[in-house]
C-alpha positions in Angstrom: -9.1 5.7 -14.8 -11.9 5.9 -12.4 -15.7 5.4 -11.9 -17.6 6.5 -8.8 -21.0 7.3 -7.3 -22.4 9.9 -4.8 -25.8 9.4 -3.1 -28.1 10.2 -0.3 -30.5 7.8 1.4 -33.9 9.2 1.6 -34.9 7.1 4.7 -31.9 7.9 6.9 -30.4 11.1 5.4 -26.9 9.4 5.2 -24.7 10.5 2.5 -21.9 8.7 0.8 -19.6 7.8 -2.0 -17.9 4.8 -3.6 -15.1 4.8 -6.0 -12.8 2.4 -8.0 -9.8 2.8 -10.2 -6.8 1.1 -11.9 -4.5 3.3 -9.7 -3.7 2.4 -6.0 -5.5 4.0 -3.1 -8.1 5.7 -5.1 -10.4 6.4 -2.2 -7.8 8.3 -0.3 -7.6 10.9 -3.0 -10.9 11.0 -4.7 -13.9 11.1 -2.3 -14.7 13.3 0.6 -17.8 13.7 2.8 -18.8 15.8 5.8 -21.9 15.1 7.9 -24.4 17.9 7.6 -22.6 19.3 4.5 -22.4 16.9 1.6 -20.3 14.6 -0.5 -17.7 15.5 -3.2 -15.5 13.7 -5.7 -12.5 14.8 -7.8 -11.2 12.3 -10.2 -9.5 11.8 -13.6 -6.4 13.9 -12.9 -7.2 14.3 -9.3 -6.9 17.3 -7.2 -8.2 16.5 -3.6 -8.5 20.1 -2.7 -11.3 20.6 -5.3 -13.5 18.3 -3.3 -12.9 20.4 -0.2 -13.7 23.5 -2.2 -17.0 22.0 -3.3 -18.0 21.0 0.2 -17.1 24.4 1.7 -19.4 26.0 -1.1 -22.4 23.7 -0.4 -21.9 24.2 3.3 -23.1 27.8 2.8 -26.3 26.7 0.9 -24.9 27.2 -2.5 -26.6 24.6 -4.6 -24.4 21.9 -6.3 -24.9 23.3 -9.8 -23.9 26.8 -8.7 -21.0 25.4 -6.7 -19.6 23.5 -9.8 -20.0 26.5 -11.9 -18.2 28.7 -9.4 -15.3 26.3 -9.1 -15.1 25.7 -12.9 -14.9 29.5 -13.6 -12.2 30.1 -11.0 -9.9 27.1 -11.1 -6.7 26.6 -13.2 -6.4 23.3 -15.1 -10.1 22.6 -14.6 -10.2 21.0 -18.1 -8.4 17.9 -16.6 -10.9 17.4 -13.7 -14.0 15.3 -13.5 -16.2 16.4 -10.4 -19.3 15.4 -8.6 -21.0 17.1 -5.6 -24.1 16.3 -3.5 -25.7 18.3 -0.8 -27.8 17.4 2.2 -31.1 17.7 0.2 -29.9 15.2 -2.2 -29.2 17.7 -5.0 -26.4 16.7 -7.2 -24.3 18.2 -10.0 -21.4 16.8 -12.2 -18.6 18.2 -14.4 -16.2 16.6 -16.9 -13.5 18.8 -18.4 -12.6 18.6 -22.0 -9.3 16.7 -21.2 -11.0 14.0 -19.2 -9.3 10.7 -20.3 -10.7 8.1 -22.7 -14.5 7.4 -22.8 -16.1 9.4 -20.1 -19.5 10.2 -18.9 -21.7 11.3 -16.0 -25.4 10.6 -15.1 -27.7 12.0 -12.5 -30.6 10.5 -11.0 -32.8 11.1 -7.9 -30.4 12.0 -5.1 -27.6 10.1 -6.9 -24.9 10.8 -9.5 -22.2 8.7 -11.1 -19.2 9.5 -13.2 -16.4 7.6 -14.9 -13.5 8.0 -17.3 -11.5 5.5 -19.3 -14.6 3.5 -19.4 -15.5 0.5 -21.5 -18.8 2.1 -22.5 -20.3 5.5 -22.0 -23.5 4.2 -20.5 -21.8 2.7 -17.4 -22.6 5.7 -15.1 -26.3 5.5 -16.2 -26.3 1.7 -15.4 -24.8 2.5 -11.9 -27.4 5.1 -11.2 -30.2 2.8 -12.1 -28.8 0.1 -10.0 -28.7 2.3 -7.1 -32.3 3.6 -7.5 -33.6 0.1 -7.8 -31.6 -1.5 -4.9 -32.6 -2.0 -1.3 -30.8 -2.0 2.0 -28.4 0.5 3.7 -26.6 3.3 1.8 -23.4 1.6 1.9 -25.0 -1.6 0.6 -26.6 0.1 -2.3 -23.4 2.2 -3.2 -21.4 -1.1 -3.5 -24.3 -2.8 -5.5 -24.1 0.2 -7.9 -20.3 -0.2 -8.2 -20.7 -4.0 -9.0 -23.3 -3.0 -11.6 -20.6 -0.7 -13.1 -18.2 -3.7 -13.3 -20.8 -6.0 -14.8 -21.6 -3.5 -17.5 -18.0 -3.3 -18.6 -16.3 -1.0 -15.9 -13.0 0.5 -17.0 -11.4 -0.3 -20.1 -8.6 -1.9 -18.2 -8.4 -3.8 -14.8 -9.2 -1.9 -11.7 -7.1 -2.3 -8.5 -8.5 -0.2 -5.8 -11.8 0.8 -4.3 -13.5 2.5 -1.3 -16.7 3.4 0.2 -17.4 6.4 2.6 -20.6 7.2 4.5 -21.4 10.0 6.9 -24.4 10.3 9.1 -25.3 12.3 12.2 -21.9 12.2 14.0 -19.0 14.4 12.9 -16.8 11.5 11.5 -17.5 9.1 8.8 -19.4 6.1 10.2 -18.1 3.9 7.3 -14.7 4.5 5.7 -13.6 1.1 4.0 -10.9 0.8 1.5 -9.0 -1.8 -0.6 -5.8 0.1 -1.7 -4.5 -2.6 -4.1 -5.8 -5.8 -5.3 -4.5 -7.8 -8.4 -8.0 -9.3 -9.1 -11.3 -7.7 -7.9 -11.1 -4.8 -5.4 -14.8 -4.2 -5.4 -15.6 -7.8 -4.5 -12.9 -7.7 -1.9 -14.5 -4.4 -0.6 -17.8 -5.9 -0.5 -16.6 -8.7 1.7 -15.1 -6.2 4.1 -18.4 -4.3 4.1 -20.4 -7.4 5.0 -17.9 -8.2 7.9 -18.3 -4.5 9.1 -22.0 -4.0 8.5 -23.2 -5.6 11.8 -20.8 -3.5 13.8 -21.5 0.0 12.3 -23.8 1.2 15.1 -21.7 -0.4 17.8 -18.7 1.6 16.9 -20.8 4.8 17.0 -22.2 3.8 20.5 -18.7 3.1 21.8 -17.5 6.5 20.8 -20.5 8.4 22.1 -21.0 6.4 25.4 -18.7 3.5 26.0 -20.4 2.6 29.3 -23.5 1.5 27.5 -21.7 -0.5 24.8 -21.9 -4.2 24.6 -18.9 -6.5 25.2 -16.0 -5.5 22.7 -15.7 -9.0 21.8 -12.0 -9.2 21.9 -9.5 -11.5 23.8 -9.0 -10.4 27.5 -12.3 -8.5 27.6 -14.3 -9.9 30.7 
C-alpha cells in the first residue's frame, strides 16, 4: 500500500527518502535516515526495526546488497517485507518478499532506488527513478518530483492519504523531516506545498542550532 524512493545527491552528499501510502502517517513508520550512514525503508507489512537493522549494517561498511542478504537470511516473517537501503557512496539494494501485496516492483538507478506495492502498474518505480535522475534542484525537490511522477504514472491502485520526505546532511539530525499524516485528497501535492514553504529556511534552521548568535532575525512576532 506504499511507494517510495531513496536517493543520494552527488553534488552535496545529502541522502534522503520520500514515501506515500493509503494508510495514515506512513513516513513515521517506513523511512529512516542517519547522517554519515545511509537511508533505509521498510514497507508493505512494515517493521520499522528492519530499517534500523539495515542502517546498523551499512554503518560498518557492509554494502547494501550484503546488508539485505544478511537481513533476509536471519529475519522471521521476511516474506511480508519490502525493503530498500542506500549507503553514503550511493550504493543501493532492494528486496520484495513473496507475500508483498498486489502489483509490486522495485527499480534501481544511479544512486537511487524506488519500490512500491499495491501499484496501479509495475513500471511505476522505474518511472520514479527516471524522474529523479532527470530532475534538477535540491535533493528534497527531486525526491518529491519523483513521487509526483509516480502519481502521474498511476500510483497506487487506490487513493493515497499520507506522505513524507526525510533528508540528512552533515549534522546529526535530519535537516528536512516533513509529513502529511492524513489528507483526503492529495497528500503529495500538500507535502510539496509545505516543502516550498520550508525550502528557503532549511539552512537558517541549521545555523540557529549550531550558532544562534549568528542567525538572522527569527521573523516572529515580538522579536526585536
